[in-house]
C-alpha positions in Angstrom: 0.0 0.0 0.0 2.9 2.4 0.7 4.1 2.3 -3.0 0.6 3.3 -4.0 0.6 6.3 -1.6 4.0 7.4 -2.8 2.9 7.1 -6.5 -0.2 9.1 -5.7 1.8 11.9 -4.2 4.1 12.0 -7.2 1.1 12.2 -9.4 2.5 10.8 -12.6 1.1 8.0 -14.6 4.4 6.1 -14.8 4.7 5.9 -11.0 1.1 4.9 -10.7 1.4 2.1 -13.3 4.5 0.8 -11.5 2.7 0.8 -8.2 -0.2 -1.0 -9.8 2.0 -3.5 -11.4 3.7 -4.2 -8.1 0.3 -4.6 -6.3 -1.0 -6.8 -9.1 2.1 -9.1 -8.9 1.6 -9.5 -5.2 -2.1 -10.2 -5.7 -3.3 -7.0 -4.0 -5.9 -6.5 -6.6 -7.7 -3.7 -4.8 -4.6 -1.5 -4.6 -3.7 -2.3 -8.2 -7.2 -1.3 -9.3 -6.9 2.1 -7.5 -3.5 2.7 -8.9 -4.6 2.0 -12.5 -7.7 4.1 -12.0 -5.6 7.0 -10.8 -3.2 6.5 -13.7 -6.1 6.9 -16.2 -6.9 10.3 -14.7 -3.2 11.3 -15.0 -2.9 10.0 -18.6 -6.3 9.3 -20.2 -4.7 8.6 -23.6 -2.6 5.7 -22.4 -3.8 2.4 -23.8 -1.4 0.5 -21.5 -3.2 1.8 -18.5 -6.6 0.7 -19.8 -5.3 -2.7 -20.7 -3.9 -3.2 -17.1 -7.1 -1.8 -15.7 -9.2 -4.2 -17.7 -7.0 -7.1 -16.7 -7.4 -6.3 -13.1 -11.1 -6.1 -13.4 -11.1 -9.5 -15.1 -8.9 -11.0 -12.4 -11.4 -9.7 -9.8 -14.2 -11.5 -11.7 -15.7 -8.4 -13.4 -15.1 -9.7 -16.9 -18.5 -9.0 -18.3 
């Protein structure tokens, strides 16, 4: 959770994606979801962010 807080304070999409990736890898899907959602606000044109966000939703069972 600490990397997510640090990334949010930095406020750039790259840091938020990295925090989301770390959370996703450690199976902390809720933190990953929040990080990716925040990253979409920072960089709404990033396809990579939306792919990661969709993958996280699918992993959480929201694939419809």
